[in-house]
N, CA, C, O and the ligand as a Tripos MOL2 file, in Angstrom:
@<TRIPOS>MOLECULE
protein
  273   271    69     0     0
PROTEIN
NO_CHARGES

@<TRIPOS>ATOM
      1 N           2.9620    4.2520   46.5030 N.3       1 MET1
      2 CA          2.2570    5.5410   46.6470 C.3       1 MET1
      3 C           1.5050    5.5740   47.9710 C.2       1 MET1
      4 O           0.2750    5.5160   48.0000 O.2       1 MET1
      5 N           2.2330    5.6650   49.0350 N.am      2 VAL2
      6 CA          1.5960    5.6790   50.3530 C.3       2 VAL2
      7 C           0.9290    7.0250   50.6080 C.2       2 VAL2
      8 O          -0.1580    7.0890   51.1830 O.2       2 VAL2
      9 N           1.5890    8.1050   50.1750 N.am      3 CYS3
     10 CA          1.0780    9.4340   50.4890 C.3       3 CYS3
     11 C          -0.2430    9.7180   49.7820 C.2       3 CYS3
     12 O          -0.9620   10.6370   50.1750 O.2       3 CYS3
     13 N          -0.5720    8.9590   48.7640 N.am      4 PHE4
     14 CA         -1.8120    9.1550   48.0370 C.3       4 PHE4
     15 C          -3.0280    9.0870   48.9650 C.2       4 PHE4
     16 O          -3.9920    9.8340   48.8010 O.2       4 PHE4
     17 N          -2.9630    8.1930   49.9270 N.am      5 CYS5
     18 CA         -4.0770    7.9990   50.8470 C.3       5 CYS5
     19 C          -4.3870    9.2580   51.6450 C.2       5 CYS5
     20 O          -5.5380    9.5000   52.0090 O.2       5 CYS5
     21 N          -3.3870   10.0400   51.9100 N.am      6 PHE6
     22 CA         -3.5930   11.2240   52.7360 C.3       6 PHE6
     23 C          -4.1170   12.4100   51.9360 C.2       6 PHE6
     24 O          -4.5830   13.3980   52.5030 O.2       6 PHE6
     25 N          -4.0350   12.3010   50.6230 N.am      7 LEU7
     26 CA         -4.4950   13.4030   49.7890 C.3       7 LEU7
     27 C          -5.9610   13.2720   49.4060 C.2       7 LEU7
     28 O          -6.6090   14.2480   49.0270 O.2       7 LEU7
     29 N          -6.4660   12.0660   49.5110 N.am      8 VAL8
     30 CA         -7.8530   11.8230   49.1300 C.3       8 VAL8
     31 C          -8.6740   11.5530   50.3770 C.2       8 VAL8
     32 O          -8.3120   10.7160   51.2040 O.2       8 VAL8
     33 N          -9.7750   12.2640   50.5050 N.am      9 ASP9
     34 CA        -10.6830   11.9150   51.5890 C.3       9 ASP9
     35 C         -12.1260   12.0450   51.1120 C.2       9 ASP9
     36 O         -12.4180   12.6540   50.0830 O.2       9 ASP9
     37 N         -12.9970   11.4590   51.8860 N.am     10 GLN10
     38 CA        -14.4000   11.4650   51.5440 C.3      10 GLN10
     39 C         -15.1960   12.0870   52.6740 C.2      10 GLN10
     40 O         -14.9440   11.8260   53.8500 O.2      10 GLN10
     41 N         -16.1580   12.9110   52.2970 N.am     11 LYS11
     42 CA        -17.0190   13.4940   53.3110 C.3      11 LYS11
     43 C         -18.4600   13.1050   53.0150 C.2      11 LYS11
     44 O         -18.9150   13.1460   51.8720 O.2      11 LYS11
     45 N         -19.1490   12.7350   54.0510 N.am     12 ARG12
     46 CA        -20.5480   12.3730   53.9020 C.3      12 ARG12
     47 C         -21.3920   13.4570   54.5520 C.2      12 ARG12
     48 O         -21.1910   13.8020   55.7160 O.2      12 ARG12
     49 N         -22.3300   13.9860   53.7930 N.am     13 LYS13
     50 CA        -23.1760   15.0390   54.3300 C.3      13 LYS13
     51 C         -24.6260   14.6110   54.2380 C.2      13 LYS13
     52 O         -25.0280   13.9300   53.2940 O.2      13 LYS13
     53 N         -25.3890   15.0080   55.2080 N.am     14 THR14
     54 CA        -26.8150   14.7530   55.1780 C.3      14 THR14
     55 C         -27.5140   16.0610   54.8370 C.2      14 THR14
     56 O         -27.3770   17.0560   55.5500 O.2      14 THR14
     57 N         -28.2590   16.0480   53.7460 N.am     15 ARG15
     58 CA        -28.9170   17.2810   53.3230 C.3      15 ARG15
     59 C         -30.2320   17.4920   54.0390 C.2      15 ARG15
     60 O         -30.4720   18.5640   54.5950 O.2      15 ARG15
     61 N         -31.0830   16.4890   54.0330 N.am     16 SER16
     62 CA        -32.3640   16.6270   54.6980 C.3      16 SER16
     63 C         -32.8330   15.2720   55.1870 C.2      16 SER16
     64 O         -32.4960   14.2370   54.6140 O.2      16 SER16
     65 N         -33.5960   15.2930   56.2290 N.am     17 THR17
     66 CA        -34.1240   14.0360   56.7530 C.3      17 THR17
     67 C         -35.6200   14.1540   56.9660 C.2      17 THR17
     68 O         -36.1440   15.2280   57.2610 O.2      17 THR17
     69 N         -36.2830   13.0470   56.8120 N.am     18 LYS18
     70 CA        -37.7200   12.9710   57.0410 C.3      18 LYS18
     71 C         -37.9830   11.7270   57.8660 C.2      18 LYS18
     72 O         -37.5400   10.6390   57.5000 O.2      18 LYS18
     73 N         -38.6930   11.8670   58.9690 N.am     19 PRO19
     74 CA        -38.9590   10.6820   59.8020 C.3      19 PRO19
     75 C         -39.8240    9.6640   59.0710 C.2      19 PRO19
     76 O         -40.7750   10.0280   58.3790 O.2      19 PRO19
     77 N         -39.4960    8.4100   59.2250 N.am     20 VAL20
     78 CA        -40.3200    7.3370   58.6660 C.3      20 VAL20
     79 C         -40.6230    6.3240   59.7600 C.2      20 VAL20
     80 O         -39.9960    6.3170   60.8190 O.2      20 VAL20
     81 N         -41.5850    5.4830   59.4800 N.am     21 ALA21
     82 CA        -41.9000    4.4210   60.4170 C.3      21 ALA21
     83 C         -40.7610    3.4160   60.4400 C.2      21 ALA21
     84 O         -40.1610    3.1200   59.4060 O.2      21 ALA21
     85 N         -40.4710    2.9040   61.5960 N.am     22 GLY22
     86 CA        -39.4010    1.9260   61.7010 C.3      22 GLY22
     87 C         -38.4530    2.3170   62.8070 C.2      22 GLY22
     88 O         -38.4660    3.4490   63.2910 O.2      22 GLY22
     89 N         -37.6330    1.3650   63.2000 N.am     23 SER23
     90 CA        -36.6800    1.6700   64.2540 C.3      23 SER23
     91 C         -35.3510    1.0060   63.9690 C.2      23 SER23
     92 O         -35.2590    0.0510   63.1980 O.2      23 SER23
     93 N         -34.3470    1.5270   64.5970 N.am     24 CYS24
     94 CA        -32.9850    1.0500   64.3990 C.3      24 CYS24
     95 C         -32.8080   -0.3310   65.0230 C.2      24 CYS24
     96 O         -33.2860   -0.5970   66.1270 O.2      24 CYS24
     97 N         -32.1110   -1.2060   64.2930 N.am     25 SER25
     98 CA        -31.8980   -2.5550   64.8210 C.3      25 SER25
     99 C         -30.7990   -2.5720   65.8700 C.2      25 SER25
    100 O         -30.6780   -3.5310   66.6340 O.2      25 SER25
    101 N         -29.9980   -1.5130   65.9100 N.am     26 ARG26
    102 CA        -28.8880   -1.4820   66.8680 C.3      26 ARG26
    103 C         -29.2800   -0.8680   68.2000 C.2      26 ARG26
    104 O         -28.9770   -1.4200   69.2580 O.2      26 ARG26
    105 N         -29.9660    0.2960   68.1470 N.am     27 CYS27
    106 CA        -30.2590    0.9970   69.3960 C.3      27 CYS27
    107 C         -31.7530    1.1980   69.6330 C.2      27 CYS27
    108 O         -32.1520    1.6230   70.7170 O.2      27 CYS27
    109 N         -32.5940    0.8970   68.6230 N.am     28 GLY28
    110 CA        -34.0230    1.0580   68.8080 C.3      28 GLY28
    111 C         -34.5110    2.4800   68.6050 C.2      28 GLY28
    112 O         -35.6740    2.7850   68.8680 O.2      28 GLY28
    113 N         -33.6230    3.3530   68.1380 N.am     29 GLY29
    114 CA        -33.9900    4.7390   67.8930 C.3      29 GLY29
    115 C         -34.8580    4.8770   66.6580 C.2      29 GLY29
    116 O         -35.0570    3.9150   65.9160 O.2      29 GLY29
    117 N         -35.3700    6.0710   66.4420 N.am     30 GLY30
    118 CA        -36.2460    6.3350   65.3080 C.3      30 GLY30
    119 C         -35.4770    6.3810   64.0030 C.2      30 GLY30
    120 O         -34.3260    6.8140   63.9590 O.2      30 GLY30
    121 N         -36.1330    5.9250   62.9340 N.am     31 ALA31
    122 CA        -35.5020    5.9410   61.6180 C.3      31 ALA31
    123 C         -36.0040    7.1240   60.8170 C.2      31 ALA31
    124 O         -37.1200    7.5990   61.0280 O.2      31 ALA31
    125 N         -35.1740    7.6020   59.8910 N.am     32 SER32
    126 CA        -35.6230    8.6490   58.9900 C.3      32 SER32
    127 C         -34.9470    8.4930   57.6380 C.2      32 SER32
    128 O         -33.8360    7.9750   57.5270 O.2      32 SER32
    129 N         -35.6610    8.9610   56.6060 N.am     33 VAL33
    130 CA        -35.1050    8.9400   55.2580 C.3      33 VAL33
    131 C         -34.2340   10.1710   55.0960 C.2      33 VAL33
    132 O         -34.6560   11.2850   55.4040 O.2      33 VAL33
    133 N         -33.0360    9.9710   54.6190 N.am     34 ALA34
    134 CA        -32.1110   11.0940   54.4800 C.3      34 ALA34
    135 C         -31.5890   11.1960   53.0530 C.2      34 ALA34
    136 O         -31.3040   10.1900   52.4040 O.2      34 ALA34
    137 N         -31.4700   12.4340   52.5800 N.am     35 ASP35
    138 CA        -30.7690   12.6990   51.3270 C.3      35 ASP35
    139 C         -29.3100   12.8890   51.6720 C.2      35 ASP35
    140 O         -28.9580   13.8170   52.3990 O.2      35 ASP35
    141 N         -28.4660   12.0270   51.1630 N.am     36 MET36
    142 CA        -27.0550   12.0840   51.4990 C.3      36 MET36
    143 C         -26.2360   12.5530   50.3030 C.2      36 MET36
    144 O         -26.6050   12.3270   49.1510 O.2      36 MET36
    145 N         -25.1460   13.1920   50.5910 N.am     37 ILE37
    146 CA        -24.1850   13.5470   49.5470 C.3      37 ILE37
    147 C         -22.8160   13.0610   49.9990 C.2      37 ILE37
    148 O         -22.3610   13.3810   51.0970 O.2      37 ILE37
    149 N         -22.1760   12.2970   49.1530 N.am     38 THR38
    150 CA        -20.8000   11.9230   49.4270 C.3      38 THR38
    151 C         -19.9090   12.6930   48.4690 C.2      38 THR38
    152 O         -20.0670   12.5930   47.2520 O.2      38 THR38
    153 N         -18.9870   13.4480   49.0050 N.am     39 SER39
    154 CA        -18.0490   14.1590   48.1380 C.3      39 SER39
    155 C         -16.6490   13.6120   48.3620 C.2      39 SER39
    156 O         -16.2080   13.4290   49.4970 O.2      39 SER39
    157 N         -15.9740   13.3620   47.2780 N.am     40 THR40
    158 CA        -14.6000   12.8780   47.3420 C.3      40 THR40
    159 C         -13.6800   14.0470   47.0170 C.2      40 THR40
    160 O         -13.8630   14.7490   46.0230 O.2      40 THR40
    161 N         -12.7060   14.2320   47.8630 N.am     41 ARG41
    162 CA        -11.8030   15.3730   47.6640 C.3      41 ARG41
    163 C         -10.3810   14.8950   47.4370 C.2      41 ARG41
    164 O          -9.9210   13.9120   48.0190 O.2      41 ARG41
    165 N          -9.7230   15.6100   46.5910 N.am     42 PHE42
    166 CA         -8.3120   15.3470   46.3220 C.3      42 PHE42
    167 C          -7.5410   16.6230   46.6170 C.2      42 PHE42
    168 O          -7.7890   17.6530   45.9890 O.2      42 PHE42
    169 N          -6.6250   16.5710   47.5470 N.am     43 CYS43
    170 CA         -5.9130   17.7700   48.0100 C.3      43 CYS43
    171 C          -6.9050   18.8560   48.4320 C.2      43 CYS43
    172 O          -6.7170   20.0320   48.1180 O.2      43 CYS43
    173 N          -7.9480   18.4610   49.1380 N.am     44 TYR44
    174 CA         -8.9700   19.3600   49.6590 C.3      44 TYR44
    175 C          -9.8000   20.0230   48.5710 C.2      44 TYR44
    176 O         -10.5450   20.9600   48.8570 O.2      44 TYR44
    177 N          -9.6900   19.5640   47.3390 N.am     45 VAL45
    178 CA        -10.5290   20.0920   46.2670 C.3      45 VAL45
    179 C         -11.5450   19.0110   45.8870 C.2      45 VAL45
    180 O         -11.1680   17.9370   45.4170 O.2      45 VAL45
    181 N         -12.8150   19.2970   46.0890 N.am     46 PRO46
    182 CA        -13.8190   18.2960   45.7330 C.3      46 PRO46
    183 C         -13.8490   18.0680   44.2240 C.2      46 PRO46
    184 O         -13.8850   19.0220   43.4470 O.2      46 PRO46
    185 N         -13.8330   16.8180   43.8190 N.am     47 PHE47
    186 CA        -13.8810   16.5530   42.3830 C.3      47 PHE47
    187 C         -14.9420   15.5310   42.0190 C.2      47 PHE47
    188 O         -15.1300   15.2340   40.8390 O.2      47 PHE47
    189 N         -15.6210   15.0000   42.9830 N.am     48 TYR48
    190 CA        -16.6420   14.0040   42.6760 C.3      48 TYR48
    191 C         -17.7230   14.0140   43.7410 C.2      48 TYR48
    192 O         -17.4410   13.9210   44.9360 O.2      48 TYR48
    193 N         -18.9660   14.1280   43.2900 N.am     49 TRP49
    194 CA        -20.0770   14.0930   44.2220 C.3      49 TRP49
    195 C         -21.0160   12.9470   43.8610 C.2      49 TRP49
    196 O         -21.1730   12.5870   42.6940 O.2      49 TRP49
    197 N         -21.6090   12.4100   44.8580 N.am     50 LYS50
    198 CA        -22.6240   11.3980   44.6100 C.3      50 LYS50
    199 C         -23.7560   11.6480   45.6000 C.2      50 LYS50
    200 O         -23.5290   11.7040   46.8080 O.2      50 LYS50
    201 N         -24.9590   11.7960   45.0920 N.am     51 SER51
    202 CA        -26.0850   11.9550   46.0080 C.3      51 SER51
    203 C         -26.8680   10.6560   46.0490 C.2      51 SER51
    204 O         -27.0530    9.9950   45.0270 O.2      51 SER51
    205 N         -27.3110   10.3080   47.2060 N.am     52 TRP52
    206 CA        -28.0190    9.0460   47.3920 C.3      52 TRP52
    207 C         -28.9800    9.1790   48.5550 C.2      52 TRP52
    208 O         -28.9060   10.1110   49.3560 O.2      52 TRP52
    209 N         -29.8680    8.2330   48.6180 N.am     53 LYS53
    210 CA        -30.8520    8.2290   49.6940 C.3      53 LYS53
    211 C         -30.5910    7.0510   50.6170 C.2      53 LYS53
    212 O         -30.1710    5.9790   50.1800 O.2      53 LYS53
    213 N         -30.8410    7.2640   51.8720 N.am     54 ALA54
    214 CA        -30.6430    6.1810   52.8150 C.3      54 ALA54
    215 C         -31.6190    6.3340   53.9660 C.2      54 ALA54
    216 O         -32.0830    7.4320   54.2720 O.2      54 ALA54
    217 N         -31.9130    5.2330   54.5820 N.am     55 ILE55
    218 CA        -32.6690    5.2810   55.8320 C.3      55 ILE55
    219 C         -31.6650    5.1800   56.9590 C.2      55 ILE55
    220 O         -30.9550    4.1830   57.0880 O.2      55 ILE55
    221 N         -31.6140    6.2060   57.7620 N.am     56 ILE56
    222 CA        -30.6340    6.2320   58.8460 C.3      56 ILE56
    223 C         -31.3300    6.3420   60.1910 C.2      56 ILE56
    224 O         -32.4890    6.7460   60.2950 O.2      56 ILE56
    225 N         -30.5950    5.9740   61.1910 N.am     57 CYS57
    226 CA        -31.0810    6.1060   62.5590 C.3      57 CYS57
    227 C         -30.7990    7.5330   63.0230 C.2      57 CYS57
    228 O         -29.6750    8.0210   62.8980 O.2      57 CYS57
    229 N         -31.8120    8.1950   63.5550 N.am     58 THR58
    230 CA        -31.6130    9.5750   64.0010 C.3      58 THR58
    231 C         -30.8400    9.6260   65.3170 C.2      58 THR58
    232 O         -30.3210   10.6760   65.6970 O.2      58 THR58
    233 N         -30.7650    8.5000   66.0040 N.am     59 PHE59
    234 CA        -30.1120    8.5030   67.3070 C.3      59 PHE59
    235 C         -28.6150    8.1790   67.1980 C.2      59 PHE59
    236 O         -27.7770    8.9340   67.6900 O.2      59 PHE59
    237 N         -28.2880    7.0590   66.5540 N.am     60 CYS60
    238 CA        -26.8770    6.6670   66.5030 C.3      60 CYS60
    239 C         -26.2570    6.8870   65.1210 C.2      60 CYS60
    240 O         -25.0470    6.7390   64.9540 O.2      60 CYS60
    241 N         -27.0850    7.2420   64.1270 N.am     61 GLY61
    242 CA        -26.5430    7.5500   62.8080 C.3      61 GLY61
    243 C         -26.2390    6.3410   61.9490 C.2      61 GLY61
    244 O         -25.6340    6.4800   60.8860 O.2      61 GLY61
    245 N         -26.6400    5.1680   62.3800 N.am     62 ALA62
    246 CA        -26.3870    3.9600   61.5980 C.3      62 ALA62
    247 C         -27.2080    3.9790   60.3150 C.2      62 ALA62
    248 O         -28.3460    4.4490   60.3010 O.2      62 ALA62
    249 N         -26.6230    3.4650   59.2390 N.am     63 ILE63
    250 CA        -27.3510    3.3720   57.9790 C.3      63 ILE63
    251 C         -28.0890    2.0440   57.9670 C.2      63 ILE63
    252 O         -27.4840    0.9720   57.9550 O.2      63 ILE63
    253 N         -29.4030    2.1430   57.9690 N.am     64 LEU64
    254 CA        -30.2240    0.9310   58.0480 C.3      64 LEU64
    255 C         -30.4840    0.3680   56.6650 C.2      64 LEU64
    256 O         -30.5860   -0.8450   56.4870 O.2      64 LEU64
    257 N         -30.5910    1.2550   55.6860 N.am     65 LYS65
    258 CA        -30.8610    0.8130   54.3290 C.3      65 LYS65
    259 C         -30.4280    1.9340   53.4100 C.2      65 LYS65
    260 O         -30.5800    3.1080   53.7480 O.2      65 LYS65
    261 N         -29.8880    1.5860   52.2500 N.am     66 SER66
    262 CA        -29.5090    2.6470   51.3290 C.3      66 SER66
    263 C         -30.0590    2.3580   49.9400 C.2      66 SER66
    264 O         -30.1420    1.2100   49.5060 O.2      66 SER66
    265 N         -30.4310    3.4330   49.2600 N.am     67 TYR67
    266 CA        -30.9270    3.3460   47.8970 C.3      67 TYR67
    267 C         -29.9030    3.9980   46.9840 C.2      67 TYR67
    268 O         -29.2970    5.0080   47.3410 O.2      67 TYR67
    269 N         -29.7160    3.4280   45.8270 N.am     68 ARG68
    270 CA        -28.7710    4.0360   44.8840 C.3      68 ARG68
    271 C         -29.5270    4.6810   43.7530 C.2      68 ARG68
    272 O         -28.9170    5.2510   42.8490 O.2      68 ARG68
    273 ZN        -29.5750    3.5270   66.1120 Zn       69 ZN69
@<TRIPOS>BOND
     1     1     2 1
     2     2     3 1
     3     3     4 2
     4     3     5 am
     5     5     6 1
     6     6     7 1
     7     7     8 2
     8     7     9 am
     9     9    10 1
    10    10    11 1
    11    11    12 2
    12    11    13 am
    13    13    14 1
    14    14    15 1
    15    15    16 2
    16    15    17 am
    17    17    18 1
    18    18    19 1
    19    19    20 2
    20    19    21 am
    21    21    22 1
    22    22    23 1
    23    23    24 2
    24    23    25 am
    25    25    26 1
    26    26    27 1
    27    27    28 2
    28    27    29 am
    29    29    30 1
    30    30    31 1
    31    31    32 2
    32    31    33 am
    33    33    34 1
    34    34    35 1
    35    35    36 2
    36    35    37 am
    37    37    38 1
    38    38    39 1
    39    39    40 2
    40    39    41 am
    41    41    42 1
    42    42    43 1
    43    43    44 2
    44    43    45 am
    45    45    46 1
    46    46    47 1
    47    47    48 2
    48    47    49 am
    49    49    50 1
    50    50    51 1
    51    51    52 2
    52    51    53 am
    53    53    54 1
    54    54    55 1
    55    55    56 2
    56    55    57 am
    57    57    58 1
    58    58    59 1
    59    59    60 2
    60    59    61 am
    61    61    62 1
    62    62    63 1
    63    63    64 2
    64    63    65 am
    65    65    66 1
    66    66    67 1
    67    67    68 2
    68    67    69 am
    69    69    70 1
    70    70    71 1
    71    71    72 2
    72    71    73 am
    73    73    74 1
    74    74    75 1
    75    75    76 2
    76    75    77 am
    77    77    78 1
    78    78    79 1
    79    79    80 2
    80    79    81 am
    81    81    82 1
    82    82    83 1
    83    83    84 2
    84    83    85 am
    85    85    86 1
    86    86    87 1
    87    87    88 2
    88    87    89 am
    89    89    90 1
    90    90    91 1
    91    91    92 2
    92    91    93 am
    93    93    94 1
    94    94    95 1
    95    95    96 2
    96    95    97 am
    97    97    98 1
    98    98    99 1
    99    99   100 2
   100    99   101 am
   101   101   102 1
   102   102   103 1
   103   103   104 2
   104   103   105 am
   105   105   106 1
   106   106   107 1
   107   107   108 2
   108   107   109 am
   109   109   110 1
   110   110   111 1
   111   111   112 2
   112   111   113 am
   113   113   114 1
   114   114   115 1
   115   115   116 2
   116   115   117 am
   117   117   118 1
   118   118   119 1
   119   119   120 2
   120   119   121 am
   121   121   122 1
   122   122   123 1
   123   123   124 2
   124   123   125 am
   125   125   126 1
   126   126   127 1
   127   127   128 2
   128   127   129 am
   129   129   130 1
   130   130   131 1
   131   131   132 2
   132   131   133 am
   133   133   134 1
   134   134   135 1
   135   135   136 2
   136   135   137 am
   137   137   138 1
   138   138   139 1
   139   139   140 2
   140   139   141 am
   141   141   142 1
   142   142   143 1
   143   143   144 2
   144   143   145 am
   145   145   146 1
   146   146   147 1
   147   147   148 2
   148   147   149 am
   149   149   150 1
   150   150   151 1
   151   151   152 2
   152   151   153 am
   153   153   154 1
   154   154   155 1
   155   155   156 2
   156   155   157 am
   157   157   158 1
   158   158   159 1
   159   159   160 2
   160   159   161 am
   161   161   162 1
   162   162   163 1
   163   163   164 2
   164   163   165 am
   165   165   166 1
   166   166   167 1
   167   167   168 2
   168   167   169 am
   169   169   170 1
   170   170   171 1
   171   171   172 2
   172   171   173 am
   173   173   174 1
   174   174   175 1
   175   175   176 2
   176   175   177 am
   177   177   178 1
   178   178   179 1
   179   179   180 2
   180   179   181 am
   181   181   182 1
   182   182   183 1
   183   183   184 2
   184   183   185 am
   185   185   186 1
   186   186   187 1
   187   187   188 2
   188   187   189 am
   189   189   190 1
   190   190   191 1
   191   191   192 2
   192   191   193 am
   193   193   194 1
   194   194   195 1
   195   195   196 2
   196   195   197 am
   197   197   198 1
   198   198   199 1
   199   199   200 2
   200   199   201 am
   201   201   202 1
   202   202   203 1
   203   203   204 2
   204   203   205 am
   205   205   206 1
   206   206   207 1
   207   207   208 2
   208   207   209 am
   209   209   210 1
   210   210   211 1
   211   211   212 2
   212   211   213 am
   213   213   214 1
   214   214   215 1
   215   215   216 2
   216   215   217 am
   217   217   218 1
   218   218   219 1
   219   219   220 2
   220   219   221 am
   221   221   222 1
   222   222   223 1
   223   223   224 2
   224   223   225 am
   225   225   226 1
   226   226   227 1
   227   227   228 2
   228   227   229 am
   229   229   230 1
   230   230   231 1
   231   231   232 2
   232   231   233 am
   233   233   234 1
   234   234   235 1
   235   235   236 2
   236   235   237 am
   237   237   238 1
   238   238   239 1
   239   239   240 2
   240   239   241 am
   241   241   242 1
   242   242   243 1
   243   243   244 2
   244   243   245 am
   245   245   246 1
   246   246   247 1
   247   247   248 2
   248   247   249 am
   249   249   250 1
   250   250   251 1
   251   251   252 2
   252   251   253 am
   253   253   254 1
   254   254   255 1
   255   255   256 2
   256   255   257 am
   257   257   258 1
   258   258   259 1
   259   259   260 2
   260   259   261 am
   261   261   262 1
   262   262   263 1
   263   263   264 2
   264   263   265 am
   265   265   266 1
   266   266   267 1
   267   267   268 2
   268   267   269 am
   269   269   270 1
   270   270   271 1
   271   271   272 2
@<TRIPOS>SUBSTRUCTURE
     1 MET1         2 RESIDUE 1 A MET
     2 VAL2         6 RESIDUE 1 A VAL
     3 CYS3        10 RESIDUE 1 A CYS
     4 PHE4        14 RESIDUE 1 A PHE
     5 CYS5        18 RESIDUE 1 A CYS
     6 PHE6        22 RESIDUE 1 A PHE
     7 LEU7        26 RESIDUE 1 A LEU
     8 VAL8        30 RESIDUE 1 A VAL
     9 ASP9        34 RESIDUE 1 A ASP
    10 GLN10       38 RESIDUE 1 A GLN
    11 LYS11       42 RESIDUE 1 A LYS
    12 ARG12       46 RESIDUE 1 A ARG
    13 LYS13       50 RESIDUE 1 A LYS
    14 THR14       54 RESIDUE 1 A THR
    15 ARG15       58 RESIDUE 1 A ARG
    16 SER16       62 RESIDUE 1 A SER
    17 THR17       66 RESIDUE 1 A THR
    18 LYS18       70 RESIDUE 1 A LYS
    19 PRO19       74 RESIDUE 1 A PRO
    20 VAL20       78 RESIDUE 1 A VAL
    21 ALA21       82 RESIDUE 1 A ALA
    22 GLY22       86 RESIDUE 1 A GLY
    23 SER23       90 RESIDUE 1 A SER
    24 CYS24       94 RESIDUE 1 A CYS
    25 SER25       98 RESIDUE 1 A SER
    26 ARG26      102 RESIDUE 1 A ARG
    27 CYS27      106 RESIDUE 1 A CYS
    28 GLY28      110 RESIDUE 1 A GLY
    29 GLY29      114 RESIDUE 1 A GLY
    30 GLY30      118 RESIDUE 1 A GLY
    31 ALA31      122 RESIDUE 1 A ALA
    32 SER32      126 RESIDUE 1 A SER
    33 VAL33      130 RESIDUE 1 A VAL
    34 ALA34      134 RESIDUE 1 A ALA
    35 ASP35      138 RESIDUE 1 A ASP
    36 MET36      142 RESIDUE 1 A MET
    37 ILE37      146 RESIDUE 1 A ILE
    38 THR38      150 RESIDUE 1 A THR
    39 SER39      154 RESIDUE 1 A SER
    40 THR40      158 RESIDUE 1 A THR
    41 ARG41      162 RESIDUE 1 A ARG
    42 PHE42      166 RESIDUE 1 A PHE
    43 CYS43      170 RESIDUE 1 A CYS
    44 TYR44      174 RESIDUE 1 A TYR
    45 VAL45      178 RESIDUE 1 A VAL
    46 PRO46      182 RESIDUE 1 A PRO
    47 PHE47      186 RESIDUE 1 A PHE
    48 TYR48      190 RESIDUE 1 A TYR
    49 TRP49      194 RESIDUE 1 A TRP
    50 LYS50      198 RESIDUE 1 A LYS
    51 SER51      202 RESIDUE 1 A SER
    52 TRP52      206 RESIDUE 1 A TRP
    53 LYS53      210 RESIDUE 1 A LYS
    54 ALA54      214 RESIDUE 1 A ALA
    55 ILE55      218 RESIDUE 1 A ILE
    56 ILE56      222 RESIDUE 1 A ILE
    57 CYS57      226 RESIDUE 1 A CYS
    58 THR58      230 RESIDUE 1 A THR
    59 PHE59      234 RESIDUE 1 A PHE
    60 CYS60      238 RESIDUE 1 A CYS
    61 GLY61      242 RESIDUE 1 A GLY
    62 ALA62      246 RESIDUE 1 A ALA
    63 ILE63      250 RESIDUE 1 A ILE
    64 LEU64      254 RESIDUE 1 A LEU
    65 LYS65      258 RESIDUE 1 A LYS
    66 SER66      262 RESIDUE 1 A SER
    67 TYR67      266 RESIDUE 1 A TYR
    68 ARG68      270 RESIDUE 1 A ARG
    69 ZN69       273 GROUP 0 **** ****
């Protein structure tokens, strides 16, 4: 089932961010707490959502820490 891979994709969205103290270990940019949503789509129809929180870098977008 090779074609299966092309029918399923995941999108990560950031709903809101709030600056927090701390800096990115990769680029030294500012960190912020973000509400994230990951949606999994099958044939472009979303069928699964997961919301989670993470601390991300506002400059390079790296995920520094994630909460489940
Ligand atoms: Zn960074």
